[in-house]
C-alpha positions in Angstrom: 12.2 55.7 92.2 13.5 54.8 95.5 10.8 55.6 98.2 12.8 56.1 101.8 9.6 56.3 104.0 8.8 52.8 102.4 12.6 52.3 103.5 12.4 53.5 106.3 9.0 51.9 107.2 10.0 47.7 106.5 13.3 48.3 108.9 11.5 49.2 111.7 8.8 46.8 111.2 11.4 43.5 110.1 12.1 41.5 113.7 16.0 42.4 113.1 17.1 42.7 116.6 20.4 44.1 115.7 20.1 47.7 115.0 23.1 47.3 112.2 21.3 44.9 110.1 18.0 47.4 110.5 19.9 50.0 108.7 21.3 47.9 106.5 17.3 47.0 105.2 18.4 49.6 102.0 20.4 46.4 100.7 17.7 44.7 99.4 15.3 47.7 97.7 14.5 46.2 93.9 16.6 49.4 92.4 19.8 48.5 94.1 20.1 45.0 92.2 22.9 44.0 90.4 20.5 43.3 87.3 18.9 46.5 88.2 22.3 48.5 87.6 23.2 47.1 84.6 19.6 48.0 82.6 20.9 51.8 83.2 24.5 51.6 82.4 24.4 51.6 78.9 20.8 53.8 78.3 21.1 55.1 75.0 22.6 52.2 73.1 19.2 50.2 72.2 18.1 53.5 70.5 21.4 54.9 69.2 22.4 51.4 67.9 18.8 51.0 66.2 19.1 54.2 64.5 22.6 53.6 63.5 21.4 50.9 61.5 18.3 52.5 60.0 21.5 54.8 58.9 23.8 52.4 57.7 20.6 51.3 55.6 19.8 54.1 54.2 23.6 54.9 53.3 23.2 51.5 51.5 20.1 52.7 49.4 20.8 55.8 48.5 24.5 56.0 47.7 26.0 56.1 44.5 25.1 54.0 41.5 28.6 53.4 39.3 31.5 52.4 40.1 33.9 54.4 38.4 36.6 56.0 40.0 37.1 58.6 42.4 
């Protein structure tokens, strides 16, 4: 979780003279990186893929054994 107090303190203690640049310090926080955004894009995809594979294995091994007509 992003702690806004730490970001504000970092902006105050940084040696940036430009006031607009100090307001942009929050963009350097790790939670706003590209990799962090990609990880959060599909939060349940890994679990869903695993469960689907388990379902397919169960369906394959527990299906009907006869190969008769419909």
